[in-house]
Gaussian input, Z-matrix of N, CA and C with variables (Angstrom, degrees):
# hf/3-21g

backbone

0 1
 N
 C     1     B1
 C     2     B2     1     A1
 N     3     B3     2     A2     1     D1
 C     4     B4     3     A3     2     D2
 C     5     B5     4     A4     3     D3
 N     6     B6     5     A5     4     D4
 C     7     B7     6     A6     5     D5
 C     8     B8     7     A7     6     D6
 N     9     B9     8     A8     7     D7
 C    10    B10     9     A9     8     D8
 C    11    B11    10    A10     9     D9
 N    12    B12    11    A11    10    D10
 C    13    B13    12    A12    11    D11
 C    14    B14    13    A13    12    D12
 N    15    B15    14    A14    13    D13
 C    16    B16    15    A15    14    D14
 C    17    B17    16    A16    15    D15
 N    18    B18    17    A17    16    D16
 C    19    B19    18    A18    17    D17
 C    20    B20    19    A19    18    D18
 N    21    B21    20    A20    19    D19
 C    22    B22    21    A21    20    D20
 C    23    B23    22    A22    21    D21
 N    24    B24    23    A23    22    D22
 C    25    B25    24    A24    23    D23
 C    26    B26    25    A25    24    D24
 N    27    B27    26    A26    25    D25
 C    28    B28    27    A27    26    D26
 C    29    B29    28    A28    27    D27
 N    30    B30    29    A29    28    D28
 C    31    B31    30    A30    29    D29
 C    32    B32    31    A31    30    D30
 N    33    B33    32    A32    31    D31
 C    34    B34    33    A33    32    D32
 C    35    B35    34    A34    33    D33
 N    36    B36    35    A35    34    D34
 C    37    B37    36    A36    35    D35
 C    38    B38    37    A37    36    D36
 N    39    B39    38    A38    37    D37
 C    40    B40    39    A39    38    D38
 C    41    B41    40    A40    39    D39
 N    42    B42    41    A41    40    D40
 C    43    B43    42    A42    41    D41
 C    44    B44    43    A43    42    D42
 N    45    B45    44    A44    43    D43
 C    46    B46    45    A45    44    D44
 C    47    B47    46    A46    45    D45
 N    48    B48    47    A47    46    D46
 C    49    B49    48    A48    47    D47
 C    50    B50    49    A49    48    D48
 N    51    B51    50    A50    49    D49
 C    52    B52    51    A51    50    D50
 C    53    B53    52    A52    51    D51
 N    54    B54    53    A53    52    D52
 C    55    B55    54    A54    53    D53
 C    56    B56    55    A55    54    D54
 N    57    B57    56    A56    55    D55
 C    58    B58    57    A57    56    D56
 C    59    B59    58    A58    57    D57
 N    60    B60    59    A59    58    D58
 C    61    B61    60    A60    59    D59
 C    62    B62    61    A61    60    D60
 N    63    B63    62    A62    61    D61
 C    64    B64    63    A63    62    D62
 C    65    B65    64    A64    63    D63
 N    66    B66    65    A65    64    D64
 C    67    B67    66    A66    65    D65
 C    68    B68    67    A67    66    D66
 N    69    B69    68    A68    67    D67
 C    70    B70    69    A69    68    D68
 C    71    B71    70    A70    69    D69
 N    72    B72    71    A71    70    D70
 C    73    B73    72    A72    71    D71
 C    74    B74    73    A73    72    D72
 N    75    B75    74    A74    73    D73
 C    76    B76    75    A75    74    D74
 C    77    B77    76    A76    75    D75
 N    78    B78    77    A77    76    D76
 C    79    B79    78    A78    77    D77
 C    80    B80    79    A79    78    D78
 N    81    B81    80    A80    79    D79
 C    82    B82    81    A81    80    D80
 C    83    B83    82    A82    81    D81
 N    84    B84    83    A83    82    D82
 C    85    B85    84    A84    83    D83
 C    86    B86    85    A85    84    D84
 N    87    B87    86    A86    85    D85
 C    88    B88    87    A87    86    D86
 C    89    B89    88    A88    87    D87
 N    90    B90    89    A89    88    D88
 C    91    B91    90    A90    89    D89
 C    92    B92    91    A91    90    D90
 N    93    B93    92    A92    91    D91
 C    94    B94    93    A93    92    D92
 C    95    B95    94    A94    93    D93
 N    96    B96    95    A95    94    D94
 C    97    B97    96    A96    95    D95
 C    98    B98    97    A97    96    D96
 N    99    B99    98    A98    97    D97
 C   100   B100    99    A99    98    D98
 C   101   B101   100   A100    99    D99
 N   102   B102   101   A101   100   D100
 C   103   B103   102   A102   101   D101
 C   104   B104   103   A103   102   D102
 N   105   B105   104   A104   103   D103
 C   106   B106   105   A105   104   D104
 C   107   B107   106   A106   105   D105
 N   108   B108   107   A107   106   D106
 C   109   B109   108   A108   107   D107
 C   110   B110   109   A109   108   D108
 N   111   B111   110   A110   109   D109
 C   112   B112   111   A111   110   D110
 C   113   B113   112   A112   111   D111
 N   114   B114   113   A113   112   D112
 C   115   B115   114   A114   113   D113
 C   116   B116   115   A115   114   D114
 N   117   B117   116   A116   115   D115
 C   118   B118   117   A117   116   D116
 C   119   B119   118   A118   117   D117
 N   120   B120   119   A119   118   D118
 C   121   B121   120   A120   119   D119
 C   122   B122   121   A121   120   D120
 N   123   B123   122   A122   121   D121
 C   124   B124   123   A123   122   D122
 C   125   B125   124   A124   123   D123
 N   126   B126   125   A125   124   D124
 C   127   B127   126   A126   125   D125
 C   128   B128   127   A127   126   D126
 N   129   B129   128   A128   127   D127
 C   130   B130   129   A129   128   D128
 C   131   B131   130   A130   129   D129

   B1=1.4101
   B2=1.5297
   B3=1.3498
   B4=1.4447
   B5=1.5120
   B6=1.3065
   B7=1.4542
   B8=1.4778
   B9=1.3570
   B10=1.4624
   B11=1.5522
   B12=1.3015
   B13=1.4544
   B14=1.5280
   B15=1.3273
   B16=1.4674
   B17=1.5189
   B18=1.3216
   B19=1.4689
   B20=1.4980
   B21=1.3240
   B22=1.4117
   B23=1.5108
   B24=1.2883
   B25=1.4518
   B26=1.5464
   B27=1.2889
   B28=1.4607
   B29=1.5305
   B30=1.3294
   B31=1.4575
   B32=1.5806
   B33=1.2513
   B34=1.4554
   B35=1.5369
   B36=1.3517
   B37=1.4916
   B38=1.4972
   B39=1.3392
   B40=1.4878
   B41=1.5457
   B42=1.3407
   B43=1.4232
   B44=1.5031
   B45=1.3203
   B46=1.4302
   B47=1.5021
   B48=1.3296
   B49=1.4569
   B50=1.4982
   B51=1.3026
   B52=1.4551
   B53=1.5123
   B54=1.3172
   B55=1.4102
   B56=1.5380
   B57=1.3658
   B58=1.4024
   B59=1.5324
   B60=1.2849
   B61=1.5076
   B62=1.5279
   B63=1.3712
   B64=1.4712
   B65=1.5602
   B66=1.2838
   B67=1.4534
   B68=1.5237
   B69=1.3293
   B70=1.4758
   B71=1.5385
   B72=1.2824
   B73=1.4599
   B74=1.5567
   B75=1.3187
   B76=1.4948
   B77=1.4958
   B78=1.3120
   B79=1.4811
   B80=1.5500
   B81=1.3099
   B82=1.4576
   B83=1.5286
   B84=1.3410
   B85=1.4878
   B86=1.5245
   B87=1.2969
   B88=1.4131
   B89=1.5271
   B90=1.4045
   B91=1.4539
   B92=1.5339
   B93=1.3154
   B94=1.4482
   B95=1.5043
   B96=1.2830
   B97=1.4836
   B98=1.5188
   B99=1.3073
   B100=1.4840
   B101=1.5041
   B102=1.3394
   B103=1.4223
   B104=1.5117
   B105=1.3058
   B106=1.4381
   B107=1.5007
   B108=1.3179
   B109=1.4606
   B110=1.5097
   B111=1.3771
   B112=1.4185
   B113=1.4919
   B114=1.3290
   B115=1.4174
   B116=1.5448
   B117=1.3023
   B118=1.4045
   B119=1.5329
   B120=1.3341
   B121=1.4740
   B122=1.5213
   B123=1.2862
   B124=1.4932
   B125=1.5013
   B126=1.3188
   B127=1.4839
   B128=1.4872
   B129=1.3075
   B130=1.4435
   B131=1.5131
   A1=110.40
   A2=117.89
   A3=121.86
   A4=109.76
   A5=115.04
   A6=123.17
   A7=111.78
   A8=114.98
   A9=119.87
   A10=107.22
   A11=115.50
   A12=122.23
   A13=107.31
   A14=119.65
   A15=119.25
   A16=113.91
   A17=117.22
   A18=119.98
   A19=112.57
   A20=116.06
   A21=119.31
   A22=118.79
   A23=119.77
   A24=122.20
   A25=113.44
   A26=119.39
   A27=124.77
   A28=107.25
   A29=113.71
   A30=120.29
   A31=106.28
   A32=117.31
   A33=121.78
   A34=114.75
   A35=114.83
   A36=118.64
   A37=114.07
   A38=115.36
   A39=119.50
   A40=114.70
   A41=117.85
   A42=120.04
   A43=111.81
   A44=118.28
   A45=123.60
   A46=106.71
   A47=120.24
   A48=123.30
   A49=110.23
   A50=115.45
   A51=125.55
   A52=106.47
   A53=118.60
   A54=121.04
   A55=110.53
   A56=117.16
   A57=121.19
   A58=109.01
   A59=118.60
   A60=122.39
   A61=111.73
   A62=116.34
   A63=116.28
   A64=107.32
   A65=118.76
   A66=121.68
   A67=111.43
   A68=116.58
   A69=120.28
   A70=108.24
   A71=120.68
   A72=124.03
   A73=109.17
   A74=117.47
   A75=121.18
   A76=110.68
   A77=117.79
   A78=121.92
   A79=109.11
   A80=118.62
   A81=121.79
   A82=109.39
   A83=115.52
   A84=118.44
   A85=111.60
   A86=119.62
   A87=121.81
   A88=115.54
   A89=113.50
   A90=118.39
   A91=113.41
   A92=117.23
   A93=119.25
   A94=111.72
   A95=118.99
   A96=123.46
   A97=111.15
   A98=114.84
   A99=122.30
   A100=107.83
   A101=116.27
   A102=122.13
   A103=112.70
   A104=118.44
   A105=122.52
   A106=113.61
   A107=118.77
   A108=121.40
   A109=109.98
   A110=115.07
   A111=120.16
   A112=111.05
   A113=120.63
   A114=125.64
   A115=114.10
   A116=117.45
   A117=123.17
   A118=107.70
   A119=116.48
   A120=122.39
   A121=107.96
   A122=115.94
   A123=121.34
   A124=112.61
   A125=115.08
   A126=120.13
   A127=108.31
   A128=116.06
   A129=122.97
   A130=109.69
   D1=130.51
   D2=177.50
   D3=-79.06
   D4=149.75
   D5=175.07
   D6=-127.66
   D7=158.40
   D8=175.20
   D9=-81.74
   D10=141.10
   D11=-171.74
   D12=-137.33
   D13=130.66
   D14=-175.00
   D15=-118.36
   D16=9.70
   D17=177.63
   D18=-159.29
   D19=164.37
   D20=179.38
   D21=71.53
   D22=-177.63
   D23=179.05
   D24=-59.34
   D25=143.34
   D26=-177.57
   D27=-108.44
   D28=126.79
   D29=176.30
   D30=-107.36
   D31=113.92
   D32=-173.98
   D33=-57.58
   D34=-28.75
   D35=176.52
   D36=-71.99
   D37=-28.93
   D38=-175.43
   D39=-106.03
   D40=-16.44
   D41=-173.84
   D42=-130.39
   D43=148.85
   D44=173.64
   D45=-71.88
   D46=143.53
   D47=179.40
   D48=-155.14
   D49=156.63
   D50=173.94
   D51=-115.57
   D52=104.80
   D53=-178.54
   D54=-59.80
   D55=129.05
   D56=-179.22
   D57=-124.89
   D58=36.07
   D59=-176.69
   D60=-61.69
   D61=-40.08
   D62=-176.84
   D63=-70.73
   D64=-41.93
   D65=179.96
   D66=-62.77
   D67=-42.10
   D68=178.78
   D69=-66.04
   D70=-44.92
   D71=-179.12
   D72=-60.79
   D73=-45.76
   D74=177.28
   D75=-60.65
   D76=-44.97
   D77=-176.73
   D78=-64.73
   D79=-43.40
   D80=-178.94
   D81=-64.52
   D82=-44.42
   D83=-179.51
   D84=-63.31
   D85=-37.34
   D86=178.85
   D87=-72.88
   D88=-24.16
   D89=178.87
   D90=-85.72
   D91=-17.61
   D92=179.47
   D93=-60.69
   D94=-46.54
   D95=175.90
   D96=58.21
   D97=-163.52
   D98=178.29
   D99=-95.20
   D100=167.24
   D101=-179.95
   D102=-71.21
   D103=-16.08
   D104=-179.23
   D105=-84.91
   D106=-7.52
   D107=-178.06
   D108=-93.89
   D109=155.00
   D110=174.68
   D111=-75.58
   D112=178.83
   D113=-179.38
   D114=-65.13
   D115=172.60
   D116=-175.86
   D117=-133.53
   D118=151.33
   D119=174.17
   D120=-117.99
   D121=143.74
   D122=174.50
   D123=-155.51
   D124=161.19
   D125=176.10
   D126=-131.58
   D127=151.88
   D128=177.81
   D129=-112.63

Protein backbone atom coordinates (compact mmCIF):
# COMPACT_ATOMS: atom_id res chain seq x y z
CA UNK A 1 0.00 0.00 0.00
CA UNK A 2 1.38 3.43 -0.96
CA UNK A 3 1.49 6.22 1.59
CA UNK A 4 1.83 9.98 1.44
CA UNK A 5 5.29 11.10 2.52
CA UNK A 6 6.39 14.70 3.17
CA UNK A 7 10.11 14.39 3.96
CA UNK A 8 13.23 12.34 3.35
CA UNK A 9 13.99 10.05 0.42
CA UNK A 10 11.06 9.02 -1.76
CA UNK A 11 10.66 5.41 -2.81
CA UNK A 12 8.28 5.28 -5.81
CA UNK A 13 7.11 1.78 -4.87
CA UNK A 14 6.05 2.87 -1.37
CA UNK A 15 5.12 6.55 -1.72
CA UNK A 16 2.93 8.66 -3.98
CA UNK A 17 4.99 11.12 -6.01
CA UNK A 18 4.81 13.59 -8.85
CA UNK A 19 7.94 13.17 -10.99
CA UNK A 20 9.55 16.58 -11.52
CA UNK A 21 12.64 15.51 -13.47
CA UNK A 22 12.06 18.00 -16.32
CA UNK A 23 11.52 20.88 -13.88
CA UNK A 24 14.60 19.92 -11.85
CA UNK A 25 16.75 19.64 -15.00
CA UNK A 26 15.56 23.04 -16.27
CA UNK A 27 16.19 24.63 -12.87
CA UNK A 28 19.70 23.22 -12.59
CA UNK A 29 20.57 24.30 -16.14
CA UNK A 30 19.35 27.84 -15.49
CA UNK A 31 21.34 28.02 -12.23
CA UNK A 32 24.64 26.94 -13.73
CA UNK A 33 25.11 30.32 -15.43
CA UNK A 34 28.52 31.53 -16.53
CA UNK A 35 31.75 31.35 -14.56
CA UNK A 36 31.68 35.14 -14.06
CA UNK A 37 28.45 35.07 -12.04
CA UNK A 38 28.15 34.63 -8.29
CA UNK A 39 26.29 31.71 -6.72
CA UNK A 40 22.53 31.16 -6.82
CA UNK A 41 19.93 30.09 -4.28
CA UNK A 42 16.81 28.10 -5.08
CA UNK A 43 14.14 25.92 -3.49
CA UNK A 44 12.15 23.01 -4.84
